[in-house]
N, C-alpha and C positions, 0 to 999 in steps of 0.2 A: 167331529165326526169326522171320516175320509170319504172319498166320494166312491173305494171301493168298498169300504164296511157297510153304506148303506146297502150298494149293488146287494150285498150278502145277505143283508137284513132282506130285503124284496126277495130274492132264490127262498130264504126261510118259509117266509112266509107264505108265498105261493104253493109250495110244496105243504103246507100246514092246512088247518083248520080255522085257523086266526082271525077274523075279521078284523080288529084291529089292534096297532102297536103304535103307544106312542113313549116318545125317549126324552129325556132332559137333562143336560149338562151343562150348566152354567148358562150360558146365554144360548147358546144350540139349544132344540126344540127341533121333534120330526116328529108324523105322524102317518103312518102307513096305513091305508085302511086299502079294503078287500071287499066285493061283494061278491054276489053269487047271485048268478041271476040265469037261469038258460045256456049252462053251460061257456057263458061268461064269466070273464073276471077281471076287474077296472082295479089299477094300484091310482094312490093318492099319498103325496108326502108333500109337507110345507116345513123345510129347512130355512133356519135363519142365521143370519150372518150375521157376525160379531159387533160390523161397523153399523151396521141398522138393527138392533136387537127386536123392536117394533113393526118391522117390516117382512110378512113374510112372502115367498117367494113359493108357488104353488105349479106341482109337477106331476102331469098328469101323462102316464104311457097309454101306448094305443090298447086297446081292448084285446086279450088274448082268448083265442076260442079254441078249447082243448081238443076236438078234434084234428085241427088240421097241423096239428105239432107232431102226433104221430105217425104218416106221412115223412115227414119232411127229415125225420132221426131216421127212418128204416131203409131213406134210398141210399145211403153209403153203404150200409152193409147188404142190402140187397144186390147191389152189383158188384161185379169181381174189381177190386181193387188191386190196381198193381203197387208194387210196395215200394217201389222210389219214389212212389209221388209224394207230395208236402199240400199236408192243410192249411189252410188261412182262413184262422177264427175271428171270431166277434172277439172283443176286446172286451167290451163290454153290451148290457142292457139297451136295445132300442126299436128303432123303424130302418130298417136296411134298406138304400136305396142305390141301384143303379148307376145312375146318372147324378150332375149335378143340379137340373131342374128337368123338369116333363117335357119340356122344346129342345132340352140340349142332349146328346148321344153320350150315349153309360161308359163307360171310362174303362169297362175290359169287355171282351166279346169271346168267346171260346177259341181256342186257335193262337190269339192273342201274345205275342211275347212279351214280358213284363219283367222290370227292372227290381230291384231292392231300391226301397221308398218311393216309390211310382205309387200315386192315388189308384187303388182302388174299385171302390165304393165310399158310402157314404153313409153312418148310421147316426140317425139321428134322436138326442136323450136331452131329457127334460131343456125344448127345445133349442138346443145346441148341434150343430151339424157337424158330423166330427168325420173330416177323412179320415178312411184308415188307408194305411200305405203296407205294403205288400214289405216282406224279411230277405223276402229270394228272391232269386233271378232265374224265371224259367218261361215256360209256357201256359197259359190257361187249358186245364183238359175240360175244368167240367163245374160250371156254378151250381151251385147247391143250394141258395135262397131266394130266395122267390121276390123282387123286387116291390116295394112297399109294404113288405111285412117285416111283424117283430121277432126279433131275434135275442135270445136268450146270451147270458156270460158265456164263451168259451165255446158256444155252437160255431159249426162249421159253415166256410160261406164261399169258398173257394177250392178246389183241386190242381195243385199245380207240379208240372213234370220240371223239376229243376235241370238247370243247364251249366 
């Protein structure tokens, strides 16, 4: 099973009332659990690698609170957005970080000029820190995600004015 398929499974479980899903395919096994308690949702998956069929790797995504997610989705729609702006979106589910570590400066700020291929943020997924690069050259107009917050697949992260 590919990483994108696992992401889609997690998204589907998130939108449903299913509390647990287990899939086995040959040497591959994954279990996705969703716990409901006071608005918090927790995901856990146990993929097995073919080279190590008996060893399980645990993936625990950060807890997502339902209430803060709604205002984040409303921000782009609530404000007038110029038609020439390009949205940099999250390519995965994970935790959004603006800097490489808490004691380092952020990758980009509003007003900064960026180039295609420049790292604009990090998304932590399954304990891996993935550098997210801009696909466009331009100027950062707005940061749409909060630092250290959970993000969904295809969630807008930055608005960029192309140059």
